C-alpha positions in Angstrom: 0.1 0.0 -0.1 3.0 1.9 1.0 4.5 1.5 -2.5 1.3 2.7 -4.3 0.9 5.5 -2.6 4.4 6.8 -3.5 3.7 6.0 -7.4 0.5 8.0 -6.8 2.2 10.8 -5.2 5.0 10.4 -8.1 2.3 11.1 -11.0 2.8 14.4 -12.4 -0.8 15.3 -12.4 -0.6 15.0 -8.5 2.1 17.4 -8.5 0.3 19.6 -11.1 -2.3 19.8 -8.7 -0.5 20.8 -5.9 1.3 23.4 -7.8 -2.5 24.4 -9.2 -3.7 24.9 -5.7 -1.1 26.8 -3.9 -1.3 29.0 -7.4 -5.2 29.3 -6.6 -4.4 30.1 -3.0 -2.3 32.8 -4.1 -4.5 34.5 -6.6 -7.3 34.3 -4.5 -5.3 37.0 -2.1 -4.7 38.9 -4.9 -8.2 38.8 -5.8 -9.8 39.4 -2.7 -7.4 42.6 -2.1 -8.4 43.7 -5.6 -12.1 43.9 -5.0 -11.6 45.1 -1.4 -9.4 47.6 -2.0 -9.6 49.0 -5.6 -12.9 47.5 -7.2 -15.5 47.7 -3.9 -14.4 51.8 -2.8 -15.2 53.4 -5.6 -18.6 51.0 -6.1 -19.4 52.4 -2.6 -18.7 55.8 -3.8 -21.3 55.6 -6.3 -23.8 54.5 -4.3 -23.8 57.1 -1.5 -20.7 56.3 0.2 -21.4 53.3 1.1 -19.1 50.6 2.7 -19.8 47.0 1.7 -17.6 45.4 4.2 -19.2 46.8 7.4 -23.2 46.6 5.6 -24.8 44.2 8.2 -28.5 43.3 9.5 -28.4 43.1 13.7 -30.1 40.2 14.8 -30.3 41.5 18.3 -29.9 45.2 19.6 -28.7 48.2 17.6 -24.5 48.2 17.5 -23.5 50.8 15.1 -20.8 48.7 13.0 -20.3 45.5 12.7 -17.2 45.5 14.7 -19.0 46.5 17.8 -21.3 43.9 17.2 -18.6 41.2 17.3 -17.1 42.7 20.1 -20.0 43.0 22.4 -20.2 40.7 25.3 -21.9 38.0 24.0 -21.6 39.4 20.1 -24.8 40.5 18.7 -25.3 37.6 15.8 -25.3 39.4 12.5 -26.1 38.8 8.8 -23.6 40.6 7.0 -24.8 41.1 3.6 -22.0 43.8 2.9 -19.1 40.7 3.4 -21.1 38.2 1.1 -21.0 40.8 -1.4 -17.8 41.1 -1.6 -17.2 37.4 -1.9 -19.3 37.1 -4.3 -17.3 39.6 -6.6 -14.4 38.4 -5.8 -15.8 34.9 -6.8 -17.4 36.5 -10.2 -13.3 37.7 -11.0 -12.4 34.3 -10.1 -14.4 32.7 -12.1 -14.0 35.2 -15.2 -10.3 34.7 -14.8 -10.2 31.1 -14.7 -12.9 31.1 -17.9 -10.4 33.3 -20.0 -7.6 30.6 -18.7 -9.4 27.8 -20.0 -10.1 29.5 -23.2 -6.5 30.4 -24.1 -5.5 26.8 -23.3 -8.1 25.7 -25.3 -6.7 27.5 -28.3 -3.7 26.3 -27.6 -4.4 22.5 -28.3 -3.6 21.5 -31.9 -7.0 19.8 -32.8 -6.1 15.6 -33.2 -4.2 14.8 -36.4 -7.1 12.4 -38.5 -5.6 9.4 -38.8 -4.0 8.3 -42.9 -6.6 6.9 -44.7 -6.7 2.8 -44.8 -9.2 2.3 -48.0 -9.8 4.3 -51.4 -12.4 4.0 -53.6 -12.6 2.5 -56.6 -12.7 4.2 -59.9 -14.2 2.0 -61.9 -17.3 0.5 -59.5 -16.8 2.7 -56.3 -16.3 0.4 -54.0 -14.1 1.1 -50.7 -10.6 -0.9 -51.4 -7.3 -0.7 -49.3 -5.0 1.3 -50.1 -2.3 -0.2 -51.4 -3.9 -2.5 -53.7 -3.6 -3.1 -57.4 -6.9 -4.5 -58.5 -10.2 -4.5 -57.3 -11.6 -7.2 -55.2 -15.1 -6.3 -55.9 -14.9 -5.9 -60.0 -11.2 -7.2 -60.5 -10.6 -3.8 -62.7 -6.8 -3.3 -62.5 -6.0 0.1 -60.9 -3.4 3.0 -61.9 -0.6 3.2 -59.8 
C-alpha cells in the first residue's frame, strides 16, 4: 500500500494539482485585495459612500458597526450581507479569470491529427478497397498506380 501511495504521489498529475492549488490560493488573495481595496471603494462611493464590508443586519440590539457587534459580550448575531457581496464579487472575478484561462488553453491545443486513410474508392465500381491494392476485389479492375 505504501508503494502504491508513492507511485500515486510521483505521478505528474498530483504534483501539477498541488502547484495549481498553491497558485490558486495566492491568486485568491490577490483577487480579494483587488475587490476590497480597488473595486468596491469606487462602487461604494457611487452608491452614496457605502462601505460594503460594514453592511449588516443586526438580529438583536442596535450596534453602530459590525466591529461593535462582534466585540459585544455576548457577540450580537448579524447577517453580514456586505461581506457576502464582497465574496460574490471575488467569486465572479475568479470565475471570469478561470474562463479566460481555459479559453486560452483550449485555443493553444491543436486539433487531433486525422489518421491516414486505410481505404480508397475504386475508380471503376466506387467500392472501398485498401489503399495499397493494385486490383479491385469487387470488380477485378486493374488500378492505375
